[in-house]
C-alpha positions in Angstrom: 7.8 23.0 -11.1 6.7 23.9 -7.4 4.5 26.8 -5.9 4.4 28.6 -2.6 1.6 28.2 0.0 1.7 30.5 2.8 -0.2 29.5 6.1 -0.8 31.6 9.2 -0.3 30.0 12.5 -0.2 31.2 16.2 3.2 33.0 17.0 3.7 30.4 19.6 3.1 27.4 17.6 5.9 28.5 15.5 8.1 29.4 18.2 7.7 26.0 19.8 8.2 24.1 16.5 11.5 26.2 16.1 12.6 25.6 19.7 12.4 21.7 18.9 14.3 22.0 15.8 11.4 21.0 13.6 11.9 21.6 9.9 8.3 23.3 9.4 8.2 23.2 5.6 9.5 19.5 5.2 6.5 18.7 7.7 4.0 20.6 5.9 5.3 19.2 2.3 4.9 15.6 3.4 1.5 15.9 5.3 0.0 17.7 2.0 1.4 15.1 -0.1 0.2 12.3 2.2 -3.3 13.8 2.1 -3.4 13.9 -1.7 -2.2 10.2 -1.8 -5.2 9.3 1.0 -7.8 11.0 -1.3 -6.6 9.6 -4.5 -6.8 6.1 -2.7 -10.1 6.9 -1.8 -11.1 7.8 -5.0 -9.7 4.9 -6.6 -11.8 2.6 -4.3 -15.1 4.2 -5.1 -14.5 3.9 -8.6 -13.3 0.1 -8.4 
């Protein structure tokens, strides 16, 4: 199951990303997953 997260960015940022054909949702999703993985890795190192 997934949840929806809303983020406010300046209009020009969204317009530029769309101009370059960037899939905003997939980038945000991937970056959030990477951040969780990085945090988990750090947590594992501390307990080891």
